[in-house]
N, C-alpha and C positions, 0 to 999 in steps of 0.2 A: 468331723472329728472322728478318730478311731478310738473306740471305748473298749477296754478290756474288762472282762468280768471273771474273777477267779472262784471256781466251785471245786470243794474237795470231796464232793460226792458223799455227803453224809447219808447214812442209812435211815430207812424209815423209822427204826426203832429209837432213833435219836430224837424223835418227837417234834418239837417246835423248830429246831435247828434244820431239820430236813424239810419241813413245810416251808420254812422262810426262803430256802434256796430255790425250792421248786417254784415258788411264787415269782420270784424274780425271773427264772427262766421261762415261765409261762407268759409272763407279760412281754418279754422281749420277743417271743415268737409271735405274738398277736398284735405287735405294734409296728406301724410304718413310720420310718424316720429317715431324715437325711443323714443320719450317722451310721457308721458301721459298727457292728458288735463283733468282738472276738472273744469266744466262750473258751477259757482255758480250764480244762478238767483234769484233775488227778484223781483217777479212780476208774471204776468199772462202768460209770454211766456215759461214757463216750459213745456218740451215736454210731451206728454201723453204717449208716449212709449220710451224706452231707445234707445240710439244711436247705429245703426248697426256696428260702428266701436269700437272694444274693447278698443282702446286707448282714448276714449272720454267718460266721464262720467258726468252726470248732477246731481246737487244737489239743491234742492229747499230751499230757505229761505223765508218762508211765513211771512207776516206781517211786522211790523216795528221792524227790528232786530239791530237797532243802539243802541250800549250800553251806558248806562248813565254815567259811569265812568270807569277808567282803571281796577277797581276791577271786573267789570262785563263782561271784554272781554271774559272770558272762560266759561261764564254761558249762560243759555237761558234767553230770555227776559220775560217780564211779562205776555206775551201772550203764552209762552211755545215754541216759535220759537228760534232755536239755532242761536247764533250770527255768522257772517261770520267768525271771529277769531277762535271761537270754532270748527266751521265745518271744516276750513282749517287745524287746528292742528290735528283734528281726522283723516283727510285724509292724514295726513304726507306730506302736500304741501311744496315743496322746495322754490318756490317764486311765487307771485301772481301779475298778471297784472290787473291794474285798467285803463281801456279803457276810461271811461267817467271821466273827473277830477272832476266833481260835484257829483259822486257816490261814493267818497271815504268812507271807513269805517276803524276805527283803527284795526290794526292787529299786533300781536307780531312775525312777520316773515318777511323776506325780500320782498320787492315789487318793481315793476316797474309802473311808474306813467305817464300817457300822459298829456301834457299841450297844450291845443288848442291855447289859446291866454292869454295875460295878459293886455287886453285893459283897465281893470279898472285903471291901473297904467298909461298908455299912453293917454287915452281920458276919463277921469273921468267924464267929463261934460255930457256924454250920460246918460240919466236916467235909461237905462236898466243895466248899471254896477255901479250905485250909489245908486239909491233909489227904483228902480223897481225889482221885482223878486229876484235874488240873489244880495244883496245890496254890496256897497263897502266894508263895514267892514266884511260882511260874506265871500266874496271872499278873502279878505286879510288874514283874520284868517285862512281860509281853506289852502291857499297856504303856509302860515307861518308854519302850522302843517305838511303838507304833503311833500312838496318839499325838505326841508332840510334832512328828514329822509329816503327818497326814495333811494334805492340801485341804481336805474337808472331812469333818466327823459328822456322821448321821446318828441322830438319836431319836426315839419316838414321841417325846414330849419335853415340857419345859423342865420336868423334875429331872430327867435324864441329862438335859442340857446343863442345869445347875450343878449336878454332881461332877460332870466332866470339868467344868470350870473350877470348882472348889478343889478337886483332888489333883488335877493336872495343870492347872493354872493356864489354859488355853484361851487365846482371843475369842471372844463371843462371835465375831463375824465368821469364824471358820467352823462353827457349829451349826448344823442345819437340822431343823426338826421335821421329820417325815413320820407321820403316824403309821403304825402297823396297819397293813392292808388286810381286809377279809380275804382268806384264802378262796380262790375261784371254785375250788371243788365243793365247798359248802353252798355257795350261791347257786351253783348248778344242780344240786341235789334237792333243792327246796321242794319241788313239785312232785318228786317220786314218792309213791305210796310206802309208808312204814309197814314193818312186818312184825308178827308177834316174836318175842324174845325168849329164847331158851338158852341160858348160859352154861358152858361146860357140861352139856348133856343132862342138866337138871330138868327132871320131868315137869316141873311147875313152871307155868308161864309167868315171867315176872312183868308185871304192869303198874307197879306203884313204887318207884324207886328214885333215889338221888344218884346223880351220876357224876363221876370224877375221873376225866382222862388224864393221868400224869404218871410219869415214871416214879417209882418209889424211892425218891430221895428225901431225906429228913425234912428239908425246907418246904416240901410240898404239903406237909401238915394234914396227912390223912387221919392222924389220931384225932384232931378236932371233929371231924364228921362222925367218928365212932362215939365220942363223948356226947355230941349233940343228939345222936340217935338214942342214947340212954335217957337223956333228959326228955326227949320227945315222948318217949313211952311213959316215963314215971310222972312227969309233970302235966302233960297234955293228953295222955291216953292215945297218942298218935304213933303208928308204927309204919315204918318204911324199911324198904330193902335199900342196900346201896350196891351199886356196881361200880368197881374200880377197873380201869384198863391202863395198860402201860407195862413197861418191862421192870423187872427187879434190878434197882440200882443199890441194893444192899440192905434196904430197910424193910423188905416184904415180910420177913420172918417176925420181926417186932411187931408189925401191924397185925399180922395173923394171930399172934399171941395175945395181943390187947384185945381183939374182937373176942376171941374165946373167953378171956377174963371177964368181959362186960357181958357174956351171954348172947353175943351177937354172931356166932359162927355160922348160924343157918340163915342169916339175914344179909350177910356180906359176901358178895361174889367177886372173884378175882378172874378176870377174863384174858389177862396177859395182853399182849400186842395184838390189835385187831386190825382187819382190813378197813379201808376207808368207807366202804358200803356199810359195814357193821357199826362203825363209828358214827355215820350219819343217822343210822336207824336208832342208835341209842339216845343220840340228841333229841330226835323227834319224839321218842317214847318217854323220855324221862320227866318226872315232875319238875325237875329243875337241875340245872348244872350248879353244883356246890364247888367254888373255887376258893379254898381257904390258904392258898400259897403265901408265905411271908415274903417272896421276892416280887419286886416290880422292877422298873417302873411301867412295863408294857407285858401283856401275855396274849397269845393267839386263841386258846380255847374259848374264851368268852365270846369273841367274835364269831367263831365257828358255830357256837350254840345259838347265838342271836340270829344268824342268817337261817337257821333251820327251825326257828320258832320255839326254841327252848328258853325259858326264863332263867336269868342269871342271878345267883347270889354269891357275891365276890367279897373277898377280903379287902379291907381298906389300906393294903400295902401302899407305900409312897408311889404315886403316880397312877394308881388304878382308877381313882375317881376322875382324874383328868382324861384318861383313856376313854372310859366308859359313860361318864357323865350320869344322866338321869335314866340310862337304859339298863341299869342294874340296881339290886339292893345291896347294900354294904354292910359288913359287920367287922368287928375287931377280931382278927384271927387268933388272938390269945384267949378269946372268951367263947367257949363252947355253948355257954347259956345264951349268949347273944345271937349265935348262929341258930340255935333251936327256936328262939323267939321269932327270928326273921322267916324260917321255914313255917312256922306256925301261922304267922301272920299271911303269908302267901297262900297257905292251904285255906285259911278263913275267908278270903276275900277274892272271889272270882273275877270281879270287875278289875281289881288291881293286877291280877295275874294276866288278864287279856291286854290291859294297857302296857304292862311290861313287855310283853312279847311283841305288841306293836312298835313300841319305842326301840326295842332291839333289833327288829327287822330293819327300821329306818336307819339306825346307825350302821349295821352291817352293810347295807347297800350304799352307803354315802362315801365310801372309801375303798376302792377296788385295787387290785394288782396293777392295773393299767394307770391308776391315779398315782401309785407309788412310783413306777417307772417314769412317768412324766415329770415328777418331782426331781428325781435323780437327774433327768435330762436338763431340768432348769439349772441345776448345779453345774452340769457340764458346760452349759452355754454361758453361765456367769464366768466360768474359768476360760472360755474360748479366747477372749481378748489378751489374757496373760499368756497362754500357750503359744499364740502366733509370734510372740517376741523371739522364739528360738526354734530351731529344727534339731530335735533329739539332743545330742551332746555337743557342747561348744568344743571346738578344737583349740588345744593350748599351743 
């Protein structure tokens, strides 16, 4: 089978979306298969030299190649760049994988579509799924166009599957559950020695801190950590620093103001976007990853943290208990007092912390990028008996 994979070259500052795309690409490069892979890339990540593996071919789609109408699908765009559909047909692709749900482009061939979340339907009050960035209407129009036509839809767990069925009335057999894979970079960094942390030229070495890597969107719920820090100090006499990494998505000024209001301005450190090396070091040195996001049903940072020996205290957003199981401690993201209690419990019980780290490593190493790719190939092979019934387009 000729398998197409479309990547829109998400920049590293995009966070989990970039990591997800790279995980798929890493897995393809490390996998020997009877299938051929055609990587269609729209962006600057097009390799300067061809892949050393004959089963992998790269095809560049430069410029804005989104067709204006169905009649333009098989044409080049106004800049002379070939559309994804035309390039896929020319390469005789059997089925194409859209890794990023927001990078979909219309095609006249079977496709597999990944759905990360449907939070605009579940929590439409958050501005980032209603009026900012990709608006509510844009999300809904995209999903109404892509999900019903997909040959298969991939989601990370049964919660995601239930939501797809409920909101878009899709036959269950076309929805496949593939859990998020632990990013390979985190697994490979496990044995590297951690370094002392000095953030933003602060002279003080930070060695007792709560860590949260997340772009500053409202749903990421940084405020819960700040409020929990105040409770830890007032109720338990326990003081932690907090390190936040990630780009400003519009909510950073609000979080800074709240930290100052709570008297935490010297205890909260904003490191911005950081390298993977520093990211891994932060996981290794942190007391715990605190993950208070309101959005599920899956997230990557808890898996990264677990791989690197960092215990995880995570919100019980829909789907997160299914994803992480007994390898994390959970709390209600609306309850900062509950978060403070979970942090104090972990601080007070060294044996529980050691066990949590062990369980986390076990989970993180149980499902890798290669496992994820193998599951995709299982879907492709399930589709193969159908696809052999025709050769590209029937002539009328």
